[in-house]
C-alpha positions in Angstrom: 2.9 -43.8 -10.8 4.4 -41.0 -12.5 1.3 -39.5 -12.6 0.3 -39.7 -9.4 3.4 -38.4 -7.8 3.5 -35.4 -10.3 -0.4 -34.4 -8.6 0.8 -35.0 -5.1 4.2 -32.6 -6.0 2.0 -30.0 -7.5 -0.7 -30.3 -4.5 2.4 -30.1 -2.1 3.4 -27.0 -4.3 0.0 -25.0 -4.4 -1.0 -26.0 -0.9 2.2 -24.6 0.3 1.5 -20.7 -1.8 -1.8 -20.9 0.2 -0.5 -21.4 3.7 -0.2 -19.2 6.4 3.1 -16.8 6.9 5.2 -18.9 10.0 4.5 -17.4 13.2 6.2 -14.3 14.6 9.4 -14.4 16.5 8.9 -14.3 20.4 8.4 -10.5 21.3 6.9 -9.4 18.0 3.5 -9.5 17.0 1.6 -10.3 13.6 0.2 -7.2 12.2 -1.1 -5.8 8.9 1.4 -3.0 7.0 0.1 -0.6 4.2 2.1 1.0 1.9 0.5 3.7 -0.5 1.7 5.3 -3.3 0.5 9.1 -3.6 1.3 10.3 -7.4 2.2 14.6 -7.6 2.9 15.2 -10.8 0.8 13.4 -14.0 1.2 15.6 -16.8 -1.3 18.1 -17.8 -2.1 18.5 -14.0 -1.0 21.0 -11.7 1.9 19.1 -9.2 0.9 18.4 -5.9 3.2 20.5 -3.4 4.8 20.0 -0.2 2.4 22.3 1.7 -0.3 20.6 0.2 1.1 17.3 0.4 1.7 18.3 4.5 -1.7 19.9 4.4 -3.3 16.5 3.1 -1.7 14.5 5.7 -2.8 17.2 8.5 -6.8 16.9 7.2 -7.2 13.3 6.2 -4.4 11.2 6.9 -3.7 11.9 10.9 -7.0 11.6 11.5 -7.4 8.4 10.5 -4.1 6.9 11.6 -2.8 9.0 14.9 -0.7 6.4 16.0 1.9 7.3 13.5 3.1 6.7 9.7 6.3 7.3 7.8 6.0 9.2 4.7 9.2 8.5 1.9 9.4 10.7 -1.2 9.9 8.6 -4.2 9.7 8.5 -7.9 7.4 6.1 -10.3 7.1 4.7 -13.5 4.2 2.9 -15.6 2.9 2.7 -18.9 -0.2 4.9 -19.7 -3.1 4.5 -21.3 -1.2 5.7 -24.9 1.3 2.8 -24.2 3.6 5.6 -23.3 6.5 5.4 -20.4 4.8 8.0 -17.9 7.2 9.0 -14.9 6.3 11.5 -11.7 7.2 12.1 -8.2 5.6 10.8 -5.4 5.1 10.4 -1.8 5.1 6.7 -0.1 2.9 6.7 3.1 3.9 3.8 5.3 1.5 2.7 8.0 1.5 -0.3 10.6 -2.2 -0.9 10.3 -4.6 -0.8 13.7 -6.1 -4.4 14.8 -9.2 -2.5 13.8 -11.9 -3.8 11.5 -12.3 -0.3 10.3 -8.8 -0.3 8.9 -9.7 -0.9 5.0 -12.1 1.6 5.2 -10.1 4.1 6.6 -7.6 3.3 3.8 -10.3 3.6 1.3 -11.3 6.7 2.2 -7.6 8.0 2.6 -7.2 7.1 -1.3 -10.6 8.6 -2.2 -10.0 11.9 -0.8 -6.7 12.4 -2.5 -8.1 11.0 -5.6 -11.1 13.5 -5.4 -8.3 16.4 -4.1 -5.8 16.4 -6.7 -7.6 15.1 -9.9 -5.5 11.9 -9.5 -6.8 8.8 -11.6 -5.7 6.4 -8.7 -3.6 5.8 -5.2 -1.7 2.5 -5.5 -2.3 0.6 -2.1 0.1 -2.3 -0.8 -0.7 -4.3 2.2 1.0 -7.2 3.6 1.2 -9.4 7.0 4.2 -8.5 8.9 5.9 -9.1 12.6 6.9 -6.1 14.4 8.0 -5.2 18.0 6.4 -1.6 19.5 
């Protein structure tokens, strides 16, 4: 009996993790948001300046997400290939994604453009469901 109870408890726990997020409150709608983390000054590479980043926003980000976005200054750290701590300044871009089938392709294009233009290894992307009111 304990085995059945334990299995049932485990199934409920795992099933709860896979369930849909709760419904949005009245007056809000379900969307997805994206956070993009753009590194600016990895050692050994020229720093991406404020004017360069603004030009990137104007040339690449805004045309793909014309409805708006938010840009924050940030700083990050991680362990590099040689297991050494690397710190760099960054820009964090927050976007409420349009409800279109090409939103992920637009994000991928932005990431690829930044990596190529500024010789970056990657641009971190985090997406998540959200409830918003406009």
